C-alpha positions as a LaTeX table, in Angstrom:
\begin{tabular}{lrrr}
\hline
Residue & $x$ (\AA) & $y$ (\AA) & $z$ (\AA) \\
\hline
Met1 & 24.74 & $-36.48$ & $-5.54$ \\
Ser2 & 27.41 & $-36.77$ & $-8.20$ \\
Ser3 & 25.87 & $-37.44$ & $-11.75$ \\
Lys4 & 28.91 & $-39.90$ & $-12.56$ \\
Arg5 & 27.14 & $-42.54$ & $-10.26$ \\
Pro6 & 25.22 & $-45.65$ & $-12.61$ \\
Pro7 & 22.02 & $-44.59$ & $-11.92$ \\
Ala8 & 21.23 & $-48.80$ & $-10.45$ \\
Leu9 & 23.10 & $-47.69$ & $-7.24$ \\
Phe10 & 20.19 & $-44.93$ & $-6.61$ \\
Ser11 & 18.11 & $-47.70$ & $-6.44$ \\
Ile12 & 16.92 & $-48.39$ & $-2.32$ \\
Leu13 & 17.76 & $-52.02$ & $-3.36$ \\
Ala14 & 21.01 & $-51.08$ & $-4.24$ \\
Pro15 & 22.75 & $-51.56$ & $-0.22$ \\
Arg16 & 20.04 & $-54.40$ & 0.74 \\
Leu17 & 21.60 & $-56.80$ & $-2.09$ \\
Met18 & 25.27 & $-55.67$ & $-0.87$ \\
Lys19 & 23.96 & $-56.66$ & 2.38 \\
Trp20 & 22.39 & $-59.62$ & 1.46 \\
Arg21 & 25.20 & $-61.09$ & $-0.38$ \\
Ser22 & 28.41 & $-59.46$ & 2.41 \\
Lys23 & 26.11 & $-62.24$ & 4.89 \\
Ser24 & 25.98 & $-64.86$ & 2.92 \\
Asn25 & 29.94 & $-64.16$ & 1.65 \\
Ala26 & 30.73 & $-64.63$ & 5.35 \\
Ala27 & 29.52 & $-67.33$ & 6.00 \\
Ile28 & 30.82 & $-69.71$ & 3.52 \\
Tyr29 & 34.36 & $-67.72$ & 4.52 \\
Arg30 & 33.32 & $-68.31$ & 8.44 \\
Ala31 & 33.00 & $-72.63$ & 7.46 \\
Thr32 & 35.39 & $-72.65$ & 5.13 \\
Gly33 & 38.21 & $-70.59$ & 6.94 \\
Gly34 & 38.58 & $-68.27$ & 3.91 \\
Arg35 & 39.39 & $-70.87$ & 0.79 \\
Ile36 & 35.28 & $-70.29$ & $-0.77$ \\
Gly37 & 34.44 & $-66.47$ & $-0.04$ \\
Gly38 & 38.21 & $-65.93$ & 0.53 \\
His39 & 38.31 & $-63.40$ & $-2.49$ \\
Glu40 & 37.12 & $-61.34$ & $-4.78$ \\
Leu41 & 37.66 & $-60.56$ & $-8.05$ \\
Gly42 & 40.97 & $-62.08$ & $-7.73$ \\
Ile43 & 41.83 & $-59.57$ & $-4.68$ \\
Pro44 & 41.82 & $-61.59$ & $-1.13$ \\
Leu45 & 39.37 & $-60.58$ & 1.56 \\
Cys46 & 39.17 & $-60.54$ & 5.49 \\
Leu47 & 35.88 & $-60.77$ & 7.70 \\
Leu48 & 36.22 & $-57.50$ & 9.82 \\
Thr49 & 33.79 & $-58.09$ & 13.10 \\
Thr50 & 32.23 & $-54.98$ & 15.15 \\
Thr51 & 30.06 & $-54.56$ & 17.40 \\
Gly52 & 27.09 & $-52.84$ & 16.88 \\
Arg53 & 26.60 & $-49.59$ & 17.81 \\
Lys54 & 22.82 & $-49.48$ & 19.40 \\
Ser55 & 22.07 & $-53.00$ & 19.36 \\
Gly56 & 25.73 & $-54.34$ & 20.72 \\
Leu57 & 25.32 & $-57.97$ & 18.70 \\
Ser58 & 28.60 & $-58.43$ & 16.93 \\
Arg59 & 28.54 & $-57.75$ & 12.75 \\
Thr60 & 30.72 & $-59.77$ & 10.71 \\
Ser61 & 32.17 & $-57.92$ & 6.64 \\
Pro62 & 33.45 & $-59.66$ & 4.77 \\
Leu63 & 35.96 & $-56.79$ & 3.64 \\
Ile64 & 38.84 & $-55.98$ & 0.34 \\
Phe65 & 41.68 & $-55.17$ & 3.28 \\
Leu66 & 45.36 & $-54.79$ & 2.53 \\
Ala67 & 48.34 & $-55.92$ & 4.69 \\
Asp68 & 51.01 & $-52.82$ & 6.12 \\
Gly69 & 53.35 & $-55.10$ & 7.60 \\
Ala70 & 51.27 & $-56.12$ & 11.10 \\
Arg71 & 48.63 & $-53.65$ & 10.14 \\
Val72 & 45.87 & $-54.42$ & 8.36 \\
Val73 & 43.98 & $-51.62$ & 6.16 \\
Leu74 & 40.03 & $-51.14$ & 5.04 \\
Val75 & 38.71 & $-48.45$ & 3.12 \\
Ala76 & 35.01 & $-47.69$ & 3.85 \\
Ser77 & 33.68 & $-47.32$ & 0.25 \\
Gln78 & 30.47 & $-48.93$ & 0.82 \\
Gly79 & 30.21 & $-49.11$ & $-3.72$ \\
Gly80 & 30.70 & $-45.48$ & $-3.81$ \\
Leu81 & 27.02 & $-45.17$ & $-1.97$ \\
Pro82 & 26.76 & $-41.66$ & $-0.05$ \\
Lys83 & 26.42 & $-42.71$ & 3.64 \\
His84 & 29.17 & $-44.25$ & 4.71 \\
Pro85 & 29.05 & $-48.33$ & 5.89 \\
Met86 & 27.33 & $-50.07$ & 9.17 \\
Trp87 & 30.57 & $-51.66$ & 10.14 \\
Phe88 & 32.65 & $-47.97$ & 9.65 \\
Leu89 & 30.05 & $-46.26$ & 11.98 \\
Asn90 & 30.30 & $-49.45$ & 14.35 \\
Leu91 & 33.89 & $-49.51$ & 14.94 \\
Arg92 & 34.22 & $-45.51$ & 14.99 \\
Ala93 & 31.36 & $-45.92$ & 17.82 \\
Asn94 & 33.73 & $-49.27$ & 19.28 \\
Pro95 & 37.15 & $-49.62$ & 18.07 \\
Glu96 & 37.45 & $-53.42$ & 19.75 \\
Val97 & 38.04 & $-55.53$ & 16.26 \\
His98 & 38.37 & $-59.06$ & 15.58 \\
Val99 & 39.64 & $-59.72$ & 12.44 \\
Gln100 & 40.18 & $-63.26$ & 10.40 \\
Ile101 & 41.93 & $-63.59$ & 7.67 \\
Arg102 & 41.79 & $-67.58$ & 5.88 \\
Ala103 & 41.59 & $-69.41$ & 9.25 \\
Glu104 & 43.61 & $-67.26$ & 11.39 \\
Lys105 & 41.37 & $-64.39$ & 13.44 \\
Arg106 & 43.09 & $-61.64$ & 15.85 \\
Pro107 & 41.66 & $-58.71$ & 18.19 \\
Met108 & 42.66 & $-55.60$ & 16.56 \\
Arg109 & 42.19 & $-51.98$ & 17.52 \\
Ala110 & 40.54 & $-49.97$ & 14.69 \\
Arg111 & 41.14 & $-46.60$ & 13.40 \\
Val112 & 40.98 & $-43.98$ & 10.88 \\
Ala113 & 43.82 & $-42.88$ & 8.97 \\
Asp114 & 44.77 & $-39.16$ & 9.75 \\
Asp115 & 44.97 & $-36.82$ & 6.42 \\
Ala116 & 48.86 & $-38.24$ & 6.22 \\
Glu117 & 47.48 & $-41.57$ & 6.65 \\
Arg118 & 45.42 & $-41.31$ & 3.90 \\
Thr119 & 47.58 & $-39.79$ & 1.45 \\
Arg120 & 50.53 & $-42.60$ & 2.17 \\
Leu121 & 48.26 & $-45.60$ & 1.60 \\
Trp122 & 45.66 & $-44.11$ & $-1.07$ \\
Pro123 & 47.58 & $-45.13$ & $-4.28$ \\
Arg124 & 48.42 & $-48.28$ & $-2.47$ \\
Leu125 & 45.23 & $-49.01$ & $-2.47$ \\
Ile126 & 44.49 & $-47.20$ & $-5.12$ \\
Ala127 & 47.21 & $-50.02$ & $-6.99$ \\
His128 & 45.15 & $-53.32$ & $-4.85$ \\
Asn129 & 42.08 & $-52.03$ & $-5.63$ \\
Pro130 & 41.11 & $-49.34$ & $-8.70$ \\
Arg131 & 37.37 & $-49.76$ & $-7.87$ \\
Trp132 & 38.20 & $-47.98$ & $-4.88$ \\
Ala133 & 39.31 & $-44.69$ & $-7.31$ \\
Thr134 & 35.84 & $-45.52$ & $-9.31$ \\
Tyr135 & 33.65 & $-45.29$ & $-5.90$ \\
Gln136 & 35.79 & $-42.01$ & $-5.00$ \\
Ser137 & 34.33 & $-40.82$ & $-8.12$ \\
Trp138 & 30.97 & $-41.38$ & $-7.33$ \\
Thr139 & 30.58 & $-39.87$ & $-3.83$ \\
Asp140 & 31.31 & $-36.56$ & $-2.90$ \\
Arg141 & 32.08 & $-37.73$ & 0.82 \\
Val142 & 35.76 & $-38.45$ & 1.19 \\
Ile143 & 35.62 & $-42.34$ & 2.00 \\
Pro144 & 37.49 & $-43.82$ & 4.92 \\
Val145 & 40.35 & $-45.24$ & 5.46 \\
Val146 & 40.68 & $-47.62$ & 8.02 \\
Ile147 & 43.78 & $-48.75$ & 10.20 \\
Cys148 & 43.42 & $-51.96$ & 12.53 \\
Glu149 & 46.03 & $-53.05$ & 14.49 \\
Ser150 & 47.03 & $-55.25$ & 17.27 \\
Thr151 & 46.17 & $-55.09$ & 20.36 \\
\hline
\end{tabular}
């Protein structure tokens, strides 16, 4: 484990708190079409809906995103925790997802960016949300970049 990670992130409560916060934010976002809950620290959020790889149920996560033309780019940082977020594991198992930006909902296909794409996108992503660079420094895993494209 990285010694740079704040001690609070070693707590078993950290993932539970993130999950509770995500569920609450997704409900508010959905109910208001993103007017409330549509930003985190001034950065726009989308709702990503995946299919649970074990349950088969729809799972929705509010995520910071970067628009790249018609594509939506996501970062599976999970706040620098050592494991990938569940939404990432779900979309690897079933790449058919739905993305909601404000009130607009779109079916999309998600894929992990290859090394060249990640290298090209990472500086733009860090400029968009500098916390991702911090999170990368807190973990030994390479934080995946996910590209969602219209189906």
